[in-house]
C-alpha beads as a LAMMPS data file, in Angstrom:
LAMMPS data file: protein, C-alpha beads

98 atoms
97 bonds

1 atom types
1 bond types

-500.0 500.0 xlo xhi
-500.0 500.0 ylo yhi
-500.0 500.0 zlo zhi

Masses

1 110.0

Atoms # bond

1 1 1 201.422 -148.057 415.264
2 1 1 203.275 -144.734 416.033
3 1 1 203.908 -143.683 412.336
4 1 1 201.849 -140.784 410.886
5 1 1 201.922 -139.671 407.375
6 1 1 201.417 -135.960 407.039
7 1 1 200.578 -133.309 404.662
8 1 1 199.118 -129.696 404.802
9 1 1 199.720 -127.900 408.135
10 1 1 201.933 -130.417 409.517
11 1 1 204.632 -129.809 406.842
12 1 1 205.284 -127.109 409.141
13 1 1 207.844 -127.934 412.017
14 1 1 206.207 -125.778 414.712
15 1 1 202.979 -127.485 414.181
16 1 1 204.544 -130.955 414.315
17 1 1 206.372 -129.996 417.552
18 1 1 203.095 -128.736 419.115
19 1 1 201.534 -132.251 418.580
20 1 1 204.442 -134.462 419.385
21 1 1 205.530 -135.542 416.101
22 1 1 209.190 -136.176 415.467
23 1 1 211.765 -137.531 413.084
24 1 1 210.322 -136.350 409.965
25 1 1 211.409 -137.716 406.404
26 1 1 209.882 -137.534 403.158
27 1 1 207.644 -140.249 401.875
28 1 1 205.080 -140.994 399.341
29 1 1 201.706 -142.908 399.427
30 1 1 200.318 -144.205 396.142
31 1 1 196.645 -143.577 395.141
32 1 1 196.087 -140.643 397.157
33 1 1 195.776 -136.764 396.082
34 1 1 195.056 -133.729 398.113
35 1 1 192.108 -131.371 397.100
36 1 1 191.305 -128.068 398.247
37 1 1 192.794 -124.676 398.584
38 1 1 193.120 -123.111 401.977
39 1 1 192.109 -126.335 403.645
40 1 1 193.391 -129.532 401.934
41 1 1 192.288 -132.996 402.437
42 1 1 193.598 -136.344 401.106
43 1 1 191.232 -138.466 399.017
44 1 1 191.820 -141.633 397.062
45 1 1 192.857 -140.953 393.556
46 1 1 193.925 -144.122 391.477
47 1 1 197.110 -143.580 389.861
48 1 1 198.140 -140.556 391.759
49 1 1 200.827 -140.192 394.429
50 1 1 200.822 -137.812 397.502
51 1 1 204.122 -136.949 398.910
52 1 1 204.509 -135.691 402.438
53 1 1 206.369 -136.454 405.738
54 1 1 206.252 -139.735 407.660
55 1 1 206.799 -138.846 411.395
56 1 1 207.000 -140.691 414.621
57 1 1 203.976 -139.907 416.794
58 1 1 204.188 -139.539 420.548
59 1 1 201.675 -142.203 421.652
60 1 1 200.359 -139.963 424.371
61 1 1 199.246 -137.303 421.850
62 1 1 196.808 -139.236 419.691
63 1 1 193.710 -138.086 421.515
64 1 1 194.564 -134.493 421.232
65 1 1 195.509 -134.774 417.420
66 1 1 192.281 -136.824 416.930
67 1 1 190.307 -133.956 418.359
68 1 1 192.051 -131.418 416.083
69 1 1 191.364 -133.673 413.034
70 1 1 187.968 -134.469 413.944
71 1 1 186.594 -133.644 410.541
72 1 1 188.750 -136.319 409.172
73 1 1 188.913 -140.193 409.257
74 1 1 192.158 -141.617 410.593
75 1 1 192.920 -144.300 408.095
76 1 1 195.944 -146.436 407.473
77 1 1 198.282 -146.340 404.267
78 1 1 201.420 -147.985 403.149
79 1 1 204.185 -145.774 401.836
80 1 1 206.009 -146.818 398.623
81 1 1 208.838 -147.830 400.888
82 1 1 206.502 -150.408 402.501
83 1 1 205.792 -148.525 405.840
84 1 1 202.424 -148.698 407.368
85 1 1 201.352 -145.519 408.833
86 1 1 198.204 -143.393 409.995
87 1 1 196.862 -140.698 407.763
88 1 1 194.058 -138.337 408.222
89 1 1 191.710 -138.487 405.136
90 1 1 188.629 -136.550 404.137
91 1 1 185.349 -138.363 404.821
92 1 1 186.314 -141.502 403.159
93 1 1 185.226 -144.793 404.891
94 1 1 188.206 -147.027 405.437
95 1 1 186.719 -149.879 403.324
96 1 1 186.566 -147.561 400.463
97 1 1 190.272 -146.580 400.557
98 1 1 192.407 -148.995 398.748

Bonds

1 1 1 2
2 1 2 3
3 1 3 4
4 1 4 5
5 1 5 6
6 1 6 7
7 1 7 8
8 1 8 9
9 1 9 10
10 1 10 11
11 1 11 12
12 1 12 13
13 1 13 14
14 1 14 15
15 1 15 16
16 1 16 17
17 1 17 18
18 1 18 19
19 1 19 20
20 1 20 21
21 1 21 22
22 1 22 23
23 1 23 24
24 1 24 25
25 1 25 26
26 1 26 27
27 1 27 28
28 1 28 29
29 1 29 30
30 1 30 31
31 1 31 32
32 1 32 33
33 1 33 34
34 1 34 35
35 1 35 36
36 1 36 37
37 1 37 38
38 1 38 39
39 1 39 40
40 1 40 41
41 1 41 42
42 1 42 43
43 1 43 44
44 1 44 45
45 1 45 46
46 1 46 47
47 1 47 48
48 1 48 49
49 1 49 50
50 1 50 51
51 1 51 52
52 1 52 53
53 1 53 54
54 1 54 55
55 1 55 56
56 1 56 57
57 1 57 58
58 1 58 59
59 1 59 60
60 1 60 61
61 1 61 62
62 1 62 63
63 1 63 64
64 1 64 65
65 1 65 66
66 1 66 67
67 1 67 68
68 1 68 69
69 1 69 70
70 1 70 71
71 1 71 72
72 1 72 73
73 1 73 74
74 1 74 75
75 1 75 76
76 1 76 77
77 1 77 78
78 1 78 79
79 1 79 80
80 1 80 81
81 1 81 82
82 1 82 83
83 1 83 84
84 1 84 85
85 1 85 86
86 1 86 87
87 1 87 88
88 1 88 89
89 1 89 90
90 1 90 91
91 1 91 92
92 1 92 93
93 1 93 94
94 1 94 95
95 1 95 96
96 1 96 97
97 1 97 98
């Protein structure tokens, strides 16, 4: 999979470019919300929706991005348009994210 759903610092074009993300367009994932202030994380939240960007990810850059996001879990989500993508979520085991 080469799609990544981003929110937070990766809404910034410079940050996306630094990590090999391209072709951004708005997308929404159901049953997720962000929490936090200065640092935000996505958490499951039934009935909520999270809007961010869906980007293409340079497959050679995943390791570097995983290192940056090491405090999060890379999980899979499906946008309201039916596109499967990875997303970094805050400490939620994959089997609990529905």
